C-alpha positions as CSV (number, residue, x, y, z in Angstrom):
1,M,-5.4,-6.0,10.4
2,S,-8.5,-5.4,12.8
3,D,-8.8,-1.9,11.8
4,S,-10.7,-0.7,9.0
5,T,-8.4,-0.1,5.7
6,E,-10.8,2.6,4.7
7,S,-9.3,6.2,5.1
8,A,-11.3,9.3,6.2
9,G,-9.6,11.4,3.6
10,P,-11.9,12.9,1.1
11,E,-10.9,10.6,-1.9
12,G,-11.1,7.2,0.2
13,G,-8.5,5.1,0.4
14,L,-5.3,5.0,2.5
15,T,-2.5,7.4,1.6
16,T,1.0,5.8,1.0
17,G,2.2,6.9,4.2
18,E,-0.7,5.4,5.9
19,V,-0.2,2.1,4.2
20,A,3.6,1.9,4.8
21,R,3.0,2.5,8.7
22,R,0.4,-0.6,8.9
23,L,2.8,-2.7,7.2
24,G,5.8,-1.6,9.2
25,V,7.8,-0.7,6.1
26,A,9.0,2.9,4.9
27,P,6.9,4.8,2.4
28,T,9.7,4.6,-0.2
29,T,9.5,1.0,-0.1
30,V,5.8,0.9,-0.8
31,R,6.5,3.2,-4.0
32,T,9.2,0.9,-5.0
33,W,7.1,-2.0,-4.9
34,D,4.8,0.0,-7.0
35,H,7.3,1.2,-9.5
36,R,9.5,-2.0,-9.7
37,Y,6.6,-4.8,-9.5
38,G,3.6,-3.3,-10.4
39,L,2.1,-3.5,-6.7
40,G,0.3,-0.3,-6.8
41,P,-3.1,0.8,-6.2
42,D,-5.9,0.4,-8.6
43,R,-6.5,4.0,-8.8
44,H,-5.1,7.5,-8.5
45,T,-6.5,10.6,-7.6
46,G,-5.9,14.2,-9.3
47,G,-2.3,14.9,-9.3
48,R,-1.3,11.0,-9.3
49,H,-1.9,10.6,-5.7
50,R,-2.0,7.0,-4.9
51,R,-5.0,5.9,-3.1
52,W,-4.6,2.3,-1.6
53,T,-8.1,0.1,-1.1
54,P,-8.1,-3.1,1.1
55,A,-7.4,-5.3,-2.1
56,D,-4.3,-3.2,-2.7
57,V,-3.2,-3.4,1.0
58,A,-3.8,-7.2,0.7
59,R,-1.3,-7.5,-2.2
60,L,1.3,-5.5,-0.1
61,E,0.6,-7.9,2.9
62,R,1.3,-10.9,0.7
63,M,4.6,-9.1,-0.4
64,C,5.7,-8.4,3.2
65,A,5.3,-11.8,4.0
66,L,7.1,-13.2,1.2
67,T,10.0,-11.1,2.0
68,A,10.1,-12.1,5.6
69,T,10.4,-15.7,4.4
70,G,13.5,-14.5,2.7
71,I,12.2,-14.3,-1.0
72,P,13.5,-11.2,-2.9
């Protein structure tokens, strides 16, 4: 990714929707990976809102790469 993975949002980090758009997957896919595989963000804001850091996004990029090779 050549873009910065920082968000201009007040809490910092990317929202789930922003991450999903960058990865080319649905937001529900990102949430499922969080719940099922523990690949969620290291932090949440008030009200349990997910905020994804560059390290979090890197984990999801790896997941995308693995699924693209056929690993379930």
